[in-house]
N, C-alpha and C positions, 0 to 999 in steps of 0.2 A: 199399767196406766198409759195408754197410747198418747194422750195429750201431753203428758209430762216427759215422755221420752224414756220411761222406765216402767217395769212391770212389777206390781204389788200383788202378791198372792194371798189368799185367805190363810190366816194362821191355823196351823194344823196341830199345834201342841206346844208345850214348853211353859215353864213357870217364869214369871217376871217379878218375883218378890225378893230378889237379892238386895243387898245393901246398895247405897247410892254409888259407892266407888265401883262396885262390880258393874252396875248399870252404865256408868260413864265409860268403863273399859269396853263393855259390849258396844256402846254407841260409837266410840272412836275406832274400834277395830271391825265394825260391821262390813262384811263383803257382799251382802245382798240386802235388798230392800226390806225383806221380812224381818231379819234380825234388827235392822235399824229401827223399824217401826215398833217392835216389841220393847226395845231398850228405851226409845223416846217416850212411849206411853208410860212405862214404868217410872221414868224420871219425873214426868208430870204428876203422876199420882203420889210419888214420894215427896215431892216438893210442896204439894198442897195437902196440908195435914187434914186428917179426917176423911180422906177420900176412900170410899168403900168399893166402888167399881169404876171401870173405865172402858170406853169403846172408841176405837179409831176406824172411821170409814174412809176409803179411798176409791177412786174410779178405776175400773179394770179395763181390759181391752174391749169388752162389749159395751163400754160407756155406761155401766151401771155401778152403783156404789155398794161395795161389799166390805165386810170386816177385814181390816188389815192387821189389827192387833186387839186383844181383849185382856183386861187386867182385872183381877190378880192372876187368873188362870184361863187357859183357852176354853175350858168347859164352864166358865162362870155364866150365870144367868143374867143376861143384859137385856132381856126383852122389854123391861120397863124404860130403858133408855132409847128405844127405837123411835117412839113418837117425838121425843125431843130432837133426835137427829134429823127426822123428816122435816120438822119445822125449821130447823137451822139451815138445812139445805134449800128449802123452798124460799125462805126469806133472805138467805145469804147474809145473815146478821146474827150476832150473838144473842142468846136467849137464856132465860132462867125459868124453869117450870117445876111445879110441885109434882112428885111422882108417888105412886103407891096410895093405898087407902087407909093405912094404919097411922102410925106416928108421922109427924111432919118430916118430910124429906124433900130435898131440892136437888135438881140436876141442872148443871150448867153446860150449854153447848156453844161451840165456837166454830165458824166455817173456816176452811183452809183455802186460800186463793193465791194465785200468782198471775200477775199481768192481766187481771180482770177475768181469769178463767178459774172456775170452781174446781178445786182438786178433791175436796172431801169435807169431813167434819169430825171433831172430837167432842165426846160427851162424857162428863164425869158425874158420878153419884156422890154428892157431898154430904149427904145426911141432913141433919138439922143444924143450921147455923144462922147467924145474923146477916142482915143485908150488907153490912160493911165487909164481912168475911166473903160473901158471894161476889161483891165487886172486886175484892182482892184476888179471888180465884180467877175471875175473868181476865184481870190484868196479867196474871201469871200465864194463863193459856195464850193470851195475845203475844207475850214475849216468847213463850215456848214454841208457838207456831212458826216463828221465824226460823228455828232450827230445821223444821221439816221442809220449809220452803227452800232453805239452802240445800237440803238433800236433793230436792227435785231439780234445782238448778245445776247442782254438781252432776247429777245423773244425766241431765240433758247435755251438759258440756262433754261428759265422758262419751255418751252415745254419739254425739256429733264428731268428736275427735276420732273415735273408732271408725265411723262411717267415712270421714275424710281420708283416714289412713288406708282404708279398704279401696276407696276410689282412686287414690294415688297409686297404689300397688296395681290395681286393675288396668289403669291407663298406661303405666310403665310397661306392663306385660303386653298390652295391645300394640304399643309403639314398637316394642322389640320384635313381636311376631310379624307385624306388618312390614318390617324391613327385610324379611327373609323371603326368598323366592321359592324355596322347596318346603314341602310339608315336614320332613324330618328335621330340617334346620329350625323351622319355626317352633316345633315341639321342644327341641333342645333348649332354645332360648327361654321359653316359658318355664321349663323345669328348673333351669339354673337360676332364674330370677326369683322364683318362689322359694327355692332352697336357701338362697342368700338372704332374702328379706325376712323370712319367717323363722330362720334358724333351724330348719328341718335337717334330719339326717339324710333323707333321700326323697326326691320327688320324681314320680314317673307319670308320663303323659301317653295316653293311648287313644286310638281313633277307631271308630266302628267301621268294619268292612265285612260285608256278606253276613250280617247278623251276629258277628262276634267282635269283641274289642281287642285290637292288637296293639301291643306296646310299640311305640315309635321313638321314645327318648327317655333317658334317665339322667338326672342331674349329676354333673361331674364325670360323665362317661360319653365320649364322642362315639364310641362303638361298644356294642355288647353282643354276647352270644345268645341268639334267639332260642337256642335249645337248652339253655342253662336252667337249673332248678329255680333260681331266683326270678328269672323272667316268667317262668310258668306260674310261680306263686303270685306274682303281681298281676298277671293276666287273669288268674282265677279270682282274685279279689275284685278286679274291675268287672268281671262277668257277674260276680255275686251282687254288686251294686246295680248293674244294668238290668239283671233279671227282676230285682225288686223295685226298680224304677225310682230310686231315691238314694240319698247319701247314707252310707253304712259306715259305722265307726266302731272302734274297739279301744276302750280305756280313754274316752274323750268325755269331758264334763258336759252334762246335759245332752248327751247323745240321744239319738232316736231310740225309742223303746219298741220292743216287739219285732225286731228285725233279726234275720239270720246273719251272723258275722263270723262263721267258722273259718272261712278263708282269710279274713282279716286277723283273726286270732292267731292262726298258724303263721301268717306273714309277720306280724308284729313281735311275736315271741314275748319278751318281758317288757317291750316298749308299747307304743301306741301306734295305731294305723287307722286311716279313714280314706274313703274314696268319694269324691264329689263328681257327679255327672255333668257333662256339658250337653244341654238339651236344646233342641230346636223344634218348635211346633209339636211338643209332646213326645218327641223321639230322641233317643240318646245318640249323639254324634261323636262322643268321645268321653274320656274319664281322666281324672287327675287323682292319683294315689299318693298320699303323703305318709312318711314314716318318721316317728319321733322315738327317742330313746327313753322318754318318760311321758306320763299323761300330760295332756295339753288342755288349755282352756277352749271353751266353745267359740270364743271370738276369733281364735286362729283359724278354726274351721270355717267361720263365717267369711273371713277374708278370702279363703280359697274358693268358696261358693260365689263370691262376687266376681272373682277372676274368671271362673268357669262360665258364669252367665254372660259376661262381656265377650269372651273369646269363642263362644259356641258358634255364632254365625261365621266368624273368620275361619275356624277349623272346618266347618261344613263346606265352605267355598273352596278352601285349599284341598280338601279331600276330593271334591269333584274335579278340580283342575289336575290333580295328581293321577287320576285314573286314566287307563287306556280307554279306547272307544268301546271295547267290549264291556268294560265295567259300567260306563255310562249307559250303554244300551240295556244292560241288566237292571240298572237302577230304574230306568224309565219303564222297563217291563214290569218290575215290581209295583211301581206306582200305578200302571195301567191295571194290573190285576187287583190292586187294592180298590181302585175306583169302580171296577166291575162288581166287586163284592159289597160295596157300600150301598145299603138300601136307601140312603138319603140322596142319592144321585141318579134318579130314574132317567133323566135326560141324557146323561152320559152313557147309560146302558143302551138306550134307544139309538143314540148316535153310533156307538160301537157295533151294534147289531146291523145298522144300515150300512156301515162301511164293510163289515164282513160279507154281507149279502152282495154288495157291489163287487167286491173282489172275486167272490165265487162266480158271479155273473160274467165278469171279464175273463175268468179262467176257463170257462166252458162254452161261452157263446161265441160262434165264429163271426168274422167280419171280413170285409173286402180289404185286402192288403194291396196298397199302391205305393210305387216308388216315385218319389217327388224330386223334381229338379227344376232349375231355371231353364226356360225355353226361349228360343228366338226363331222367327219365321224367315226363311231364305227362299229365293227363287230356285226352282228345280234345275233350271239352266241359267247360268250367270255368265254372260259374255263380256270379256274385257276388250275395250277399245284402246289400243296402244299407239304410240307415236310411230309412224312408218319410217321416218328418217329423222336425222338431226335437223332441227329448224327452229322457227319462232312462231308463237301463237299469233294468228292474225285476227280472227273473230271467234266469238263464243255465242252460241244461240240458245243452248239449253243447259240446265244444271240438275243436280241431284234432286229427286222427288218429282220431276216433271214426267208426264207420260209422252211417249214417242210412238211413231209408226215406222214401219220398215222403210228405209231410205231417207228419213229425215236427217238433215245435216245438224250434227251436234256442235261442231266447231270446224274451223279451217286453219291450216298452217300457211305461212307466207311462202308463195311459190314463185316469186320473182327470179330468184337464182335458177330455179328449175326451168323457167321459161327461156332464159338466156342459154342455158345448157341445151335445151331442146332445139333452139335455133342453130347452135353450134353443130350439133350432130346431124341436123337436117342438111346443113350446107356441106358437111363432109361426105354425107351419103350421096348427094347429088354430084359432087366432084368425082368421087370414086366411080359412080355410074358412068360419067362421060369418059373418063380415062379407060374404063373397061370396054366401052363401045369402040373407042378409037383403036384399042389393041386388037379387037376382033376384026375391025376393018383392015388392018395391016397384017392380019394373019400371024400376029405375035402371040403364040399360045402360052409361052412361059410367063410373059408379062401379064397376060389376060388372067391367068390363074391367081397371081398375086393381087391384082386389082379387084378380082371377085371376092377374095378373102377380106380385103379392106372394106369393100362395100358391105359385106355381111356384118363385119364388126361395127361399122357406123350405124347400120340398120338396127342391130341389137341394142346399142347404147341409146338410139333414138326411141326404141320401144320401151326400154327401161325408164327413160325420162318421162315418156308419156304416161306410163303406169304410175310413177311417183306423182305426176301432176293430177292424175285421177284420184289417188289416195290422199291428196292434200286436204280433201274434204272428208271429215270424219262423220260417217253416217251410221244410223241405227240398223243393226242386222235384222231385227224383227220388231213386231209390236210389243211394247212393254213399258217399263218405267226405268228411269235412270236411278240406279242405286247409289252410285257415288260419282264424284267428279264435278268440279266447278272451275272453269277457266276464265270466268268473267273478271277475276282479279289478277289474271296473269297475262293480259294482252301485251304482246311484244316480248314476253319472257322466253328464253330458250328452253327447248325440251330435247331430251336425248332419245335416240332411237330405242324402242322397246319399252319406254316408260308408260305405265298404265294411266290413261287420262280419264276414262269413263268406264263404268260397269253398268250393264243393262241386263235386267231380268224380265222374263215374261210375266204377264198379269193373269195367266190362266193355269199356271203350274207352280206349285209351292212345295216345300218340304219343311219339316220342323226339326230343329236340333235341340235335344234335351240334354243338359249337362248333369249327369248323375254321379253321386259320390262313389268312390271305388268299392266301399263296403256293400253297396246295394246291387252291384252289377251281377253278382252270383245268381240273383233271382230272375234276371232278364233273359228272354228268349225272342227269337225272330217271330214276327206275326202277332205279338201281344198287343191288345188294344190299349188305348189311352185317350185322355182328353187334355186340351190346353185351354186355359183362360188367359186372354191377352189383357194387358193393362188398359188398352183403348176399347176393349169389348168385354168388360168385366161382367156383363149381364148374361153372357152366353158362353158355353163351353163347346169347343170345336173338336170333333173326334179325329183320331189319327191311328195309324198302325205302324209298329216298329218294323223296319226292313233292313237295318244295318246297325251293328254295334261297332262303333269306330274306335279310334285310338285315344289314349289318355292325354290330357293336357293339364299343365300346372296353372292354377288360377287362385290368387289370393292365399297361397300357401297350402291349398288343397289339391288333391289329385282327382280330377274329374274326367269322366268318360263322355265322349260325344256320341249320343244315341240319335241316329237318323230315323225319321218317321215320315210317312206319307199322310197328307191330309185326306180324309175321306170325303170332305165337302169343303168348298171354298165359299166362305161367307162374303157378302158384299162389303167393300170398304177395307179389306185386308191388304196390307202392303208389306213387301220385304223389309226386314229390320225390326218389325214389331216384336216386343218382348212380353213375357208373361211367365206363368207357372204351369208346367206340364206334369201330369201324373199318369204313370204306366200301370195298368192293372195286372198284377201278378197272379192273384188267386185268393182263396179264402184261407185265413189263419185265425187263431184265437186272438181275441181283442187284447188280452194281457200280453201275449207275445208280441203283437204289433207295436205296443207302446214301450216295451222294455227290451226288445232284442238288441237294439243298438248299445244299451248299457252293458248287457251281458257279453256282447262281442268285444267291447272295449276292455272289460275286465279280463276276459280270456286272453286277449292279445297282450295285456300288460303282465299277466301271470307268466305267460310263455316267455316274455322278455326278461323278467326278473328272476324267475326260478332257474336254478342251475340245470 
């Protein structure tokens, strides 16, 4: 009877005609609902004199009213009482009806209720008696019904107490398991808690791996020999339950019938053994095997089943976390195979077929393999304009980015000191020339040679000063564009001799520098074609050809090679310094290789590094 929290089965036999003391003894010592109902109905019939037959109807799990007890014997004919029972249940009130077609006989019915819920009805065949006797019988049934209602309440309280105890045990096990980081430690905590709280001889916890249940922990044992006979017997019992997909028990009250329990019988010996599966989505993720030295009640097994139901997701997660990558891949592979075999998932099959076809296509269809790298445009010739002497910036006419023509003045240096020096050497040269002429007029050859040397020295210094005055104007060597340099913010600032002040590149000759990762340089050859797409000209690709494979440079932690290439055509608007992405055409390769070769190269390098 689901509504009352207890189950009442149909009486299958037994006589209820003992004396009142015997019936009271049976009622007080009843361990199940059927015995209590038989004893209760017998007492009601014994206390109401003249009762010939009795029928007790109670609600079962299917929410239908079935006979829970029949008096005086289980095979007594109570068909005449059925209409009275139907009326009593329909009206939910006591009733008295005449039954039979012969002598006058009366049947009295009384409904059984608790908290407004109809539990059943009791009907007695009282024979022929007066109206006062019938009312007295009704009163006795009314008082007697209280005993049965107390039974229901007691059963409800007992069931709730057992459910509460099971929930407390399951939660304690869940907390203990959740505190452990490793699978074996979690299994040991679960086994020890169950053994302590249920008073078991031994509790073993196993986890499913590769289609078999393997033992992971036994209560009271921090370590065990996996090759021992006892471990083998426990795993056989777990496998026996897993293959049948349900709990298997040996010498347990109200155990499952029709199941094979040979391994449990061998494991239990003279005691009792049962295995409860931890199930997730219809599959077994583990098992709990319990050993007792004597037969146990079914409620003990129910407690273990509650723990297994609560811990199944936890152990399933711990099992996945405890596996190596290969184990997880194998698990995913099994799930994939199961999905392919499942006729209820046609979309999954179609998707898998599409992915397989795409992989085959990538594995056999060739494609153009190109090496990619960051690219920058540079002038083919890039002339540096340096400071010809130590001095100061006087004027600045142009800056980076502006176009120039050959001979245009970029900037000038302060030449006032040079002008004074020029006057100095000019005066010394004139003096040396006059003295030299005087010596020649006096025919003083020795002094004339000395004065000639002094004149040549002054002339050389004068020529050097004039050259410096000429170079004080920094001019463009050819038509082009100023790539770098801006002295407009440095007027009056000193500059050292040899310092680069400007860089000028021509506008009609360019080269491309492609920075390629080291791993891709093995595929590069001179003369290979390529294309570059600049950030400022993303709508067009400019062709080029490799003409030099330069040296490696470190950039952002990567080793990159400078690949020089010649532009095959110069689009309008291109300027030195523009950046973009360049791709060098290597040749045809399989598409799958193009997309995966870097990964395999990295794996091969790491294996070479790690392996001895």
